Structure formats: structure tokens, C-alpha cells
VOBA-1610 file (N, C-alpha, C; in pm, whole numbers, padded with zeros to 5 digits, always signed):
BEGIN
Unk+06757-14678+15878Unk+06802-14561+15949Unk+06890-14574+16046Unk+06991-14522+16066Unk+07095-14491+16167Unk+07036-14481+16290Unk+07093-14545+16424Unk+07040-14537+16545Unk+07040-14352+16558Unk+07145-14280+16541Unk+07173-14145+16570Unk+07038-14100+16531Unk+07005-14118+16384Unk+06897-14036+16296Unk+06769-14077+16394Unk+06723-14206+16411Unk+06648-14264+16501Unk+06616-14200+16647Unk+06731-14154+16707Unk+06735-14084+16824Unk+06683-13952+16807Unk+06728-13883+16711Unk+06710-13758+16690Unk+06525-13713+16640Unk+06527-13809+16568Unk+06352-13784+16537Unk+06269-13832+16659Unk+06281-13945+16702Unk+06216-13938+16883Unk+06262-13844+16953Unk+06344-13787+16973Unk+06371-13651+17044Unk+06310-13557+17001Unk+06277-13530+16884Unk+06177-13419+16812Unk+06053-13431+16838Unk+06032-13565+16831Unk+05867-13606+16822Unk+05844-13591+17004Unk+05931-13628+17097Unk+05899-13577+17244Unk+05859-13465+17258Unk+05966-13373+17206Unk+05965-13255+17227Unk+05822-13187+17142Unk+05789-13224+17073Unk+05652-13166+16989Unk+05556-13196+17067Unk+05540-13324+17112Unk+05428-13383+17174Unk+05419-13305+17317Unk+05551-13270+17392Unk+05554-13211+17509Unk+05527-13042+17488Unk+05530-12993+17381Unk+05490-12878+17359Unk+05328-12851+17331Unk+05263-12928+17245Unk+05174-12964+17207Unk+05066-12968+17363Unk+05149-13053+17431Unk+05059-13086+17579Unk+05061-12953+17654Unk+05137-12907+17629Unk+05179-12727+17713Unk+05066-12629+17638Unk+05060-12608+17494Unk+04974-12552+17457Unk+04803-12558+17440Unk+04802-12706+17485Unk+04665-12726+17450Unk+04593-12693+17569Unk+04613-12655+17651Unk+04520-12606+17776Unk+04454-12471+17752Unk+04551-12376+17643Unk+04474-12289+17579Unk+04345-12288+17492Unk+04371-12408+17444Unk+04249-12455+17359Unk+04109-12538+17425Unk+04161-12557+17571Unk+04044-12685+17635Unk+03946-12565+17710Unk+03808-12643+17675Unk+03726-12588+17755Unk+03737-12590+17928Unk+03785-12642+17966Unk+03852-12673+18116Unk+03988-12633+18145Unk+04018-12488+18130Unk+04159-12441+18150Unk+04154-12439+18286Unk+04287-12483+18366Unk+04321-12476+18461Unk+04338-12353+18550Unk+04290-12356+18675Unk+04294-12212+18733Unk+04410-12168+18831Unk+04485-12069+18775Unk+04579-11985+18874Unk+04572-11969+19003Unk+04663-12031+19110Unk+04643-11970+19211Unk+04779-11912+19270Unk+04813-11795+19260Unk+04932-11759+19313Unk+04972-11783+19483Unk+05072-11823+19533Unk+05100-11875+19660Unk+05104-11717+19754Unk+05086-11736+19868Unk+05082-11638+19952Unk+05196-11600+19995Unk+05300-11679+19983Unk+05467-11634+19996Unk+05530-11516+19924Unk+05468-11481+19810Unk+05530-11415+19732Unk+05557-11250+19756Unk+05659-11201+19776Unk+05682-11033+19802Unk+05674-10959+19724Unk+05674-10839+19747Unk+05706-10707+19632Unk+05839-10646+19671Unk+05897-10563+19579Unk+06030-10526+19582Unk+06055-10460+19733Unk+05972-10443+19837Unk+05998-10371+19923Unk+06050-10498+20090Unk+06008-10630+19981Unk+06004-10724+20071Unk+05854-10758+20152Unk+05756-10719+20127Unk+05632-10703+20199Unk+05573-10831+20120Unk+05481-10895+20187Unk+05388-10978+20136Unk+05316-10943+20074Unk+05314-10967+19958Unk+05182-10935+19845Unk+05054-10992+19829Unk+04960-10899+19842Unk+04847-10948+19875Unk+04764-10969+19726Unk+04742-11086+19722Unk+04741-11165+19587Unk+04554-11107+19542Unk+04497-11076+19644Unk+04355-11035+19614Unk+04361-10913+19520Unk+04445-10823+19532Unk+04454-10731+19454Unk+04446-10709+19298Unk+04480-10844+19252Unk+04494-10919+19129Unk+04322-10991+19118Unk+04253-10989+19191Unk+04143-11104+19148Unk+04047-11037+19039Unk+03971-11115+18955Unk+03901-11027+18871Unk+03976-10959+18741Unk+04103-10960+18749Unk+04198-10894+18597Unk+04237-10982+18560Unk+04217-10965+18413Unk+04310-11071+18327Unk+04440-11002+18352Unk+04543-11128+18362Unk+04680-11111+18389Unk+04765-11161+18271Unk+04866-11125+18269Unk+04997-11143+18174Unk+05117-11148+18308Unk+05129-11280+18322Unk+05238-11290+18440Unk+05325-11343+18357Unk+05460-11293+18366Unk+05595-11299+18300Unk+05734-11380+18431Unk+05723-11512+18419Unk+05835-11587+18464Unk+05986-11540+18466Unk+06056-11467+18535Unk+06189-11415+18491Unk+06329-11460+18626Unk+06415-11510+18560Unk+06542-11480+18662Unk+06619-11363+18589Unk+06745-11325+18697Unk+06841-11244+18662Unk+06950-11302+18560Unk+06964-11413+18543Unk+07083-11510+18489Unk+07014-11517+18318Unk+06901-11480+18311Unk+06845-11512+18132Unk+06832-11380+18066Unk+06922-11387+17989Unk+06927-11276+17869Unk+06803-11264+17843Unk+06739-11360+17792Unk+06609-11370+17690Unk+06502-11254+17806Unk+06531-11341+17938Unk+06412-11271+18025Unk+06450-11094+18032Unk+06558-11043+18007Unk+06584-10917+18016Unk+06523-10840+17930Unk+06555-10877+17783Unk+06492-10850+17689Unk+06301-10841+17674Unk+06287-10927+17722Unk+06086-10950+17723Unk+06068-10853+17843Unk+06153-10834+17982Unk+06093-10737+18044Unk+06089-10606+18008Unk+06211-10554+17915Unk+06187-10436+17865Unk+06081-10401+17764Unk+06059-10479+17673Unk+05953-10533+17567Unk+05784-10512+17675Unk+05809-10569+17762Unk+05650-10577+17827Unk+05658-10426+17876Unk+05761-10366+17929Unk+05754-10231+17984Unk+05709-10125+17899Unk+05743-10138+17753Unk+05690-10077+17636Unk+05538-10069+17638Unk+05502-10152+17684Unk+05346-10166+17624Unk+05303-10085+17811Unk+05357-10174+17897Unk+05295-10101+18054Unk+05311-09960+18030Unk+05402-09875+17996Unk+05441-09746+18010Unk+05371-09674+17891Unk+05307-09770+17811Unk+05221-09710+17681Unk+05363-09616+17602Unk+05424-09652+17591Unk+05569-09584+17485Unk+05571-09632+17376Unk+05509-09764+17339Unk+05481-09829+17188Unk+05348-09880+17163Unk+05302-09823+17104Unk+05190-09822+17045Unk+05080-09806+17126Unk+05059-09664+17173Unk+04982-09637+17302Unk+04860-09645+17300Unk+04782-09636+17161Unk+04639-09686+17186Unk+04627-09812+17155Unk+04700-09904+17131Unk+04648-10047+17174Unk+04719-10047+17338Unk+04806-10018+17404Unk+04824-10038+17517Unk+04686-09998+17592Unk+04684-09868+17583Unk+04532-09824+17631Unk+04422-09889+17618Unk+04398-09965+17528Unk+04290-10073+17509Unk+04284-10182+17599Unk+04406-10209+17624Unk+04446-10355+17698Unk+04420-10280+17861Unk+04543-10204+17883Unk+04543-10146+17998Unk+04421-10067+18050Unk+04396-09987+17991Unk+04226-09894+18035Unk+04132-09961+18041Unk+04093-10006+17913Unk+03962-10063+17893Unk+03948-10186+17955Unk+04049-10307+17929Unk+04005-10451+17942Unk+04104-10475+18102Unk+04161-10373+18151Unk+04196-10351+18293Unk+04310-10484+18294Unk+04389-10510+18193Unk+04515-10632+18179Unk+04621-10584+18296Unk+04637-10652+18343Unk+04771-10611+18460Unk+04879-10697+18431Unk+05027-10640+18395Unk+05125-10716+18381Unk+05162-10763+18548Unk+05229-10872+18550Unk+05302-10923+18661Unk+05459-11003+18612Unk+05534-10956+18693Unk+05656-11017+18672Unk+05690-11083+18793Unk+05707-11226+18808Unk+05763-11344+18882Unk+05898-11335+18888Unk+05995-11315+18985Unk+06118-11409+18989Unk+06074-11508+19030Unk+06166-11636+18958Unk+06173-11771+18967Unk+06294-11783+18973Unk+06305-11892+19064Unk+06447-11973+19087Unk+06536-11923+19142Unk+06542-11774+19178Unk+06642-11725+19200Unk+06712-11752+19312Unk+06870-11757+19328Unk+06950-11721+19479Unk+06929-11627+19518Unk+06994-11539+19429Unk+07015-11389+19495Unk+06901-11278+19459Unk+06809-11264+19541Unk+06731-11164+19538Unk+06784-11042+19451Unk+06897-10993+19511Unk+06975-10862+19491Unk+06999-10826+19356Unk+07034-10980+19303Unk+07061-10977+19135Unk+06930-10924+19040Unk+06820-11006+19106Unk+06708-10989+19035Unk+06642-10801+19057Unk+06664-10790+19156Unk+06590-10624+19188Unk+06702-10549+19073Unk+06826-10585+19046Unk+06902-10511+18994Unk+06880-10510+18854Unk+06821-10665+18816Unk+06737-10636+18683Unk+06641-10566+18634Unk+06538-10579+18740Unk+06429-10500+18729Unk+06480-10310+18715Unk+06564-10302+18806Unk+06625-10153+18844Unk+06675-10107+18693Unk+06764-10237+18611Unk+06796-10201+18461Unk+06719-10192+18358Unk+06585-10300+18394Unk+06497-10242+18257Unk+06406-10138+18299Unk+06404-10096+18375Unk+06306-09976+18444Unk+06149-10010+18456Unk+06155-10192+18486Unk+05995-10234+18489Unk+05934-10144+18595Unk+05833-10092+18540Unk+05692-10046+18657Unk+05601-10111+18688Unk+05570-10213+18616Unk+05433-10298+18645Unk+05447-10391+18767Unk+05390-10479+18823Unk+05407-10539+18956Unk+05476-10659+18931Unk+05626-10650+19038Unk+05717-10734+19040Unk+05680-10820+19142Unk+05731-10962+19153Unk+05723-11042+19266Unk+05802-11099+19306Unk+05855-11156+19394Unk+05999-11253+19461Unk+05940-11359+19535Unk+05988-11473+19533Unk+05998-11573+19645Unk+05954-11716+19559Unk+05953-11716+19464Unk+05925-11856+19373Unk+06014-11902+19368Unk+06015-12018+19419Unk+06134-12122+19416Unk+06136-12225+19316Unk+06051-12185+19246Unk+06060-12265+19100Unk+05918-12361+19124Unk+05867-12366+19202Unk+05752-12460+19238Unk+05611-12387+19119Unk+05586-12254+19154Unk+05479-12192+19088Unk+05507-12201+18939Unk+05638-12186+18903Unk+05672-12178+18761Unk+05618-12363+18702Unk+05707-12417+18802Unk+05695-12562+18755Unk+05523-12620+18714Unk+05445-12518+18813Unk+05325-12555+18853Unk+05207-12529+18705Unk+05241-12406+18653Unk+05232-12354+18535Unk+05267-12422+18394Unk+05341-12522+18426Unk+05359-12618+18290Unk+05512-12565+18210Unk+05562-12482+18299Unk+05705-12426+18238Unk+05823-12520+18226Unk+05868-12519+18101Unk+06002-12609+18095Unk+06115-12512+18091Unk+06112-12386+18076Unk+06227-12289+18071Unk+06179-12155+18085Unk+06301-12074+18083Unk+06290-11927+18102Unk+06300-11851+17978Unk+06242-11725+17901Unk+06121-11665+17983Unk+05997-11758+17979Unk+05893-11748+18075Unk+05784-11802+18026Unk+05665-11722+18094Unk+05581-11712+17965Unk+05474-11594+18016Unk+05360-11706+18008Unk+05245-11634+18116Unk+05083-11736+18117Unk+05002-11618+18125Unk+04879-11599+18019Unk+04794-11542+18030Unk+04673-11607+18118Unk+04591-11511+18224Unk+04509-11513+18302Unk+04385-11447+18288Unk+04277-11511+18251Unk+04139-11448+18229Unk+04124-11406+18338Unk+03967-11321+18326Unk+03927-11243+18449Unk+03876-11376+18565Unk+03816-11476+18562Unk+03817-11570+18609Unk+03927-11641+18667Unk+04025-11597+18658Unk+04155-11676+18729Unk+04198-11798+18653Unk+04155-11830+18493Unk+04142-11933+18437Unk+04285-11930+18324Unk+04367-11984+18361Unk+04519-12012+18228Unk+04424-12027+18092Unk+04452-11908+18024Unk+04404-11944+17887Unk+04482-11946+17791Unk+04615-11934+17824Unk+04759-11954+17721Unk+04869-11915+17782Unk+04998-12021+17698Unk+05115-11982+17778Unk+05201-11959+17653Unk+05331-11902+17702Unk+05421-11880+17597Unk+05559-11932+17646Unk+05631-11985+17565Unk+05788-12013+17598Unk+05881-11937+17498Unk+05945-11894+17564Unk+06083-11811+17500Unk+06031-11673+17487Unk+06148-11543+17476Unk+06129-11381+17448Unk+06038-11374+17336Unk+05948-11273+17404Unk+05858-11227+17317Unk+05883-11106+17275Unk+05857-11003+17185Unk+05866-10884+17140Unk+05724-10778+17194Unk+05735-10689+17199Unk+05584-10650+17240Unk+05491-10656+17123Unk+05542-10665+16966Unk+05433-10683+16905Unk+05372-10842+16902Unk+05477-10918+16968Unk+05412-11072+16991Unk+05349-11066+17139Unk+05366-10970+17204Unk+05279-10975+17331Unk+05151-10886+17287Unk+05119-10790+17229Unk+05015-10771+17141Unk+04939-10872+17086Unk+05008-10956+16999Unk+04940-11067+16935Unk+04878-11141+17008Unk+04957-11187+17111Unk+04892-11266+17254Unk+04771-11207+17306Unk+04763-11077+17353Unk+04676-10995+17423Unk+04527-11031+17309Unk+04585-11010+17182Unk+04483-11010+17058Unk+04386-11129+17099Unk+04493-11238+17093Unk+04414-11390+17091Unk+04349-11418+17190Unk+04417-11382+17334Unk+04330-11407+17465Unk+04238-11324+17536Unk+04302-11172+17487Unk+04166-11065+17580Unk+04090-11022+17513Unk+04073-11048+17382Unk+04023-10932+17269Unk+03853-10899+17336Unk+03858-10785+17305Unk+03697-10738+17354Unk+03588-10768+17243
//
């Protein structure tokens, strides 16, 4: 086998092992607890009160303005949040199970660009700013968009790397928050 082929196989195995390690936390009995930093701000620049999210199942989507897949995913999440796509299913999760969507801008150097992205997508769910990338790395992300599913006890029960459609989000909601 040539050195090039060995390198590609080794790289693919390494990536597979990394992805398995990232997803294995969702299958463990010892799920890590998510702790949001107190420095995150809302769209008005005010410090966000993290206590308002305690006891709620959360879908936390990390994004950046320069990330085109992030823009698509924000729009897909908004369709669920505003109940314009499969409204009965949206109501099940948002009203009955109290799932809350949260967007966290991460690693952004220009907050105004991030706010412009939110205005373009019409996102009306909780959007927070101020993560310098530390929180993103702390939840095991290796890229954007990255979504974290947190149960009502604050435990990370699942993660997803890459953009999701509304149907993909519903599938993850079924997997992690089924009543």
C-alpha cells in the first residue's frame, strides 16, 4: 500500500474515532452538564440571565455570520420556533415539553455582522452573543454549525455537527426529548 493511501486511511480512521467520541456522550449514563457563562449578552447588549433557561430542555445552536450553513440552519430552526413548519409537531415540543431554542454566536469578531444575520433570517428565539469560542470548544465542537441538545436537568444528551433541515431537527427532538 502506498504512503498516500496509508495516510488517507489513517486520517479517515482518526476522524471516525473523533466523531464517535463526540457522539458517545449522548449514549452515556454520565452526560456532561452544560454551564453557560455569565458573560453572554442578548441583542440589546444586556447580560443574559441564564436562570431563565434552568429546568428547560434546550436546543443550543452555535453559529457565526461568516458560516453559510449556519444561516440556512437558523432559518430551519426558526420555522419550528414560529410554528410555520409542521405546527402540531412544533406545538408538541415547544408548548407541551417546553423545549427552548437558543442561538449562540461564537468566535465572532464583528457582533454587528452577527446581528445582521439574525435580522436577515428573522430568528425570533433566544439569541446570545459573546462566546469567544471557549464555550463552543467546551461542548466538543469541531466546526460550525454545531447544535447541542440539553435535557431539563442540564445534561448534554446529544450533539450534531453540520447544518440540519427542520425535519432533521424534529428527528433529533424525537430522539432526545420524546415524551
